[in-house]
N, C-alpha and C positions, 0 to 999 in steps of 0.2 A: 497462377499461384492456387494451391490449394486453401478452400477456405478455412481449414484448422489452421492458423500461421504457426503454432507451437507444435504441430504435427513433428513426432520425431524426438521431441525434447522427451527425457527420462526424469521423472522425481522421484525420489525416494524420500517420504513425508515418514521423522520418526518423535514426531513433533504431537505433544497433547495440547487441550483444551488453552485459549481461544487461536490467538491471532497470529501464531505463526503457523497452526493448518490452514488457516485460513488462505494464507498467502498462495500455499498448493492449489486450494480447490480455484480462486480466480484464474492460476495460469491454467487447470484444466481445463475449464468452460473454454478456452482457446488452442485445445489439441493437446495440452501436455499430458500425458500419461502418467498417473500418478499411483504408486502404491501406499497406502497409509498402513504404518505397521502400531499394532496395540498390544501392551499387556494383554493376557489370557481373562482379568476380569474386563476391559475396555478403556479404551480413554473416557477419562472421569466426564467429559461433554456429556456420555451414556449416561450419566445420573442426574444430569442436569432437569430441572422442572423448564417447561412443563413437559408432564409424561403423558401417552395416553397408552394406555394396556402395559404399561411397565417400558415403553418405548420412547426414549427423547425426541421431542420433535427440534430439540435444538441440534442434533446428531443428523438429519436430515438436509440440515443446510451445511454443515461443516463437514460431512462426508461425502458431496454430492461429487459425481462424476471420477470418484476415488476406489478402486481396489483395495479391500482390506483382508489384511493377513496378522496372525498373530506371532508375537516372539516373546520370549523372556530373558533378557539379557542377562538376568543372574547365572543363565548357565553356558559354560562353554560353546555349548553346539551349536545353541542361538545364535551369538556371536558370531561363529563361523559362516552362520548362513545368512548373517546381516551383508558380511564382508562379502560374499557371494551376489547379492542384491546391489551393493556400492559398485561393483564390477560393471553392472548393466547400467547404472543412473548416470544421468548427467549431473544433477545437484542432489544432495542431502539437503532435508530442513529438519534443523531441532531445535527444542527450546529449555533442553537439560542444562543445569549449572555446569560450570566446567569441570568441579572437581566431579560431578557424576558422569562426565563422557569420559574422565580419566581413567575412574574406577571401571568400567567398564571396557575399557578398549577400544571407544568407539569416538575419539576427540578427532580433530583435523590431520593433525599428525599422524595418528591411526591409519586416518581412511585415504589419506593421498599417496601413503606407499601401495595402497593398492588400487585406486586410481591418480594417478599424478596431475590429470587434468580439472580434476572436480572442482565442482563448486558448492560450498557447504554453507548454508546459513545459519548461524546461531546466533537465534534470537532470545535473550534472556533479560532476566527482569532490569538489569543496571549495567548489561554489559560484561565483554570480559575481562577488562582493565579498571583498575582504580580501586579503592578500598571497600568499596561495596559490591564487588564481580561474585561473590559468593552468597549475596542473601537471595533470598527467594521474594516471590513477590507476583499479583497480581494488577492486573488493571486500576482498580481502584487506589491503589496502592502508587503507580504508576502515574497517575494525573494529581495526586497529592504533590508527587516529588518534582513534578514539572510545571507547579504554580496553580492549574487551572482549578483545582480546587477552592483554594485559597480567595479567591476572586469569585466565585461561585456561592449565589445565595443573597440575604438580604441585609443590611449594614447592621442592624441590631439584632443578628442571630448568628448561631456560629454556621461556617460554612458549610455547602451543601454537593452531595454527590450528584454528578448530573443523572438523566432518566437511563442513559444506557452506557454499555463499558465502553467510552469514546477511546480509549488507550489502545484496546483491541482492534477494532474497525479502520480505525489509521495504521497504527501497527502491521494490521492485516496486509493494507493496500502499499503501504512502503515495503513492507518485504516482497510483494509482488514485484516491486518497483526498482529494489535493489538486484534481484536474481535476473530481471531483466538487462540490467546493467552489467552485472556480470556474464551473462550469456553472449551480450554484444561483443564483450572484451573478446570474451572465449572465440567467437566466430572470427575479429578478426587477427587474432595472437596465437589462439589454440592452448591458450593458459587458462587455468581454473583461478579459484583462489577462494579465502575465507572472506564472509561477511560475517561482522561481527557488530550487531545492532541492540540496541536496549529498546525494552518496552517503553519508556517515557522520551527518547529521542526525537522519531514524529512529531509526538504530539509537542515538546518542547519549541520545536524547531519551526512550526507554525503558531506558534504566539511572541510573535517578533515585537510587538509593541510595549506590551508590558517588561520586557528585558531592558530594551534599548533606553527606555525613557528613565529606568532606575538607574542603568550606568552611566546617564548624562545628567540628572535631574536629583535623584536620589531620592525621587518619589515612587514609594510603593503604592502599587494599585490595589483598592480595597474594594468591597461590596457592595455594589448596588441597586441590587434585585434585578430588574427589568431594565432599568435606567442605563444611558450611556453615557461616558463624560466626554464623546468627543462628537455626539450627535444629540437630536432633538428635534421630534417626539421619536421615541424608540421604546414601545411597549404593547402588551398584549390588552386589550381592550374589551370589555365586558359588553355583550350587547342584549336588546332588549328580551332576546327567549336563552338568554342564559349560556351562549358561547362566547369564544373568543378569537378578537382578530386580530391578529399582529400586523402593525402601522409601523412602517420606518422613515425618516426623513432624511435626503440630505435638500440641499438648497433648490434644486429642480420641483423635489416632490413636494417639499413646504408650500412653494407658489400654489402647487395643484390641489392640494389638500386644502390649501385657505379657499379655494374657487369651490370645492367640492362642498364645503364648511357655511359656503355663504359667507365666507368672512375673509372675503379681500383686504377687509383692516388691517388685519393685522399683519399680512405681507409689508406696509411701508412703517408700522408700530416700530418705534427704535429699540423695542425691548425684543424684538425677534425679527428684523430686518437682516440680521447676519449672523451665521452660524455660530460664531461665538457670543452672541446676544444669546441667542436662542439655549445654546450649552445652560447657561448663566443663569436661563430663567426658565429650564426645562421641568422644574415641578410647576408652575403656571400653564405651560404648554401641555402637560400630560394630563392636566385635568380639563381643561378645553377641550382636546380630542376626546375624553372617555365621557364629560357629560354630553358631548353629541354623539359619540358611537352610542351609549344605552338607551339612545331614543329609536333606535333599527332593530330589527330580529337581523340576523347574518345574512340574511339574501337579500334585505335591503340594503345593507350596509355596503355587501358586496358590489352590488349593482352600481349603487352612486359611487363608488371607488373604482370599479370599470369604466366608466366613464369619464370619468376625469383623468384616467391613465396614472393614478397612485399606487405605488407598489405595496401590495397587502397580502397577507394569506392567512386563511383559517388555522385555529392548531387544531389540528388532527387526533383523533384516536385509532387506535387500527379498524375498527367498524368503520369512522368516515373513510377512511383510506382506501378500504376493501371497497366501499358502495361509490366511489367518484370514478367517473367515465374516464377520466384522464388517464388516470393508472393502468387501467386495461386497453384503451386506445392503445397508449404508445406502449404497452405492453410493459411498463415496471412492473407490473405484476402478473403472471402467467400461472396455469396449472399445469402440472406435472403427475402422474399416477405413480402412487406408491406402491409397490410391490409387499412389504411388511404390512403397514395399515391396510393392504387392501382399499385403495379409495386417492381419489384426487384430492390433490393437497394444492392451496396456494402458496406461493413462495414468489422471493424478490428475484427480477430476474437478471441476467448478465448485464455487467458494466465493464468498460464502456460500450455503445451502439459505434460498432463499426462497419462502412459499409460494403465491403471489400470481404473482408474476413469476420463476419461476426462469429459472436460465443455461441454457444450451445450448451443446456444442459439436457444432457443426456439421461442420467438417472438420477435419484436423490440419493442420501446416506444409507448403506446396505446393514446386514446386520455384523455384529462381530466376525470374524475369521468366514466371512462369506465366498473368500477368493483364496482360501489355504490351498483347498486341492489343485485350485490352477496352477498358482504362483511354484507352491513347494514338489508335487508329483511332473506339473506339467513344464514349467519351465528352466526350474533345478533339476529338474531329472529324478529325484530321491527316491528310492526304491520303496514300495508297500511298505514294505516289511520295516525301513528305516523311519521313514514319515511316522507309523502306526508306534513306534519305539520311543517318538520324541515326545509325540502326545501324551504318551504314557505318563513319561518322565515329567513332563511339565513343562519343557524348554519353547514347543509349539504347544 
């Protein structure tokens, strides 16, 4: 079997930042040949901060392993060139709203006339159906709509966004998963299909407890900060040297934590001896653990918790992650040379790790239109005169 499990799969990525094109990136790391189509000003991700020498570092991750071309769909000639690329592709990835796809004549019904067995991922803010289908939206909007933002933060404060665009990341994984399901169906039947995925869908799907709880009891899950209404302890605890350690408890971990604190008496105390009791008295438990944790440095606390096999973990910054030997030993972080920046850069490695068909970072994101010549002159066979005319016109 080829090391590149998706070798031979061809993906035409006409999506813009972040989640939808991320799915194509994930699949490219396992061998899929991805052509990313941008408008002449480039994907909006290229304008994202942080930037070095006006080069977006985000684009280095989002565009890795992809060939990059430019087309402006306002020109019929550009749409015709896209149609030719659709003939080549197995999968088209897009996140334009349905009305935009229809306006440019690049919606699913247009493209399946060219490629009847085409798989198309339509990844939009609210999906292709329902009253909100044409609304724009980004990750933060989806996180609010899915319910995550409402119960993130502190009880006496306004809701809080998460530190990163969770909906984009989860959406990118869900998109790649969706494409793989469709590819398997095509392998079995020869049929392509349309994948209709909303940005909020996958995030909403993984938050089962808060919705089923409301449907059965009528209770609305509210913000509790770092507390957890179903388990205790559950918090980040400040150490003597000003760092934070996450310590979480289930029945087994609570017994171990009591031993680590030299407080075996707590294990038999009626206030703390069952999970329900601990949840009811979680603020008392939180103070006990917090007072104990702050008597030690991070390293000292880590050593004690490890000795007693208590689940815990440090709250890391990017600097902490970069300096952790586990990240490099497991190759969660790797260094890749970037031609545009002319230096090695540290990036997250391919996920997941497969023993027989491992993924690979071939190169980081390339400049706008870096592969125009190869695709238009080479693969599509445009004459030099026609190519230059389309460039001058603005179609390319």
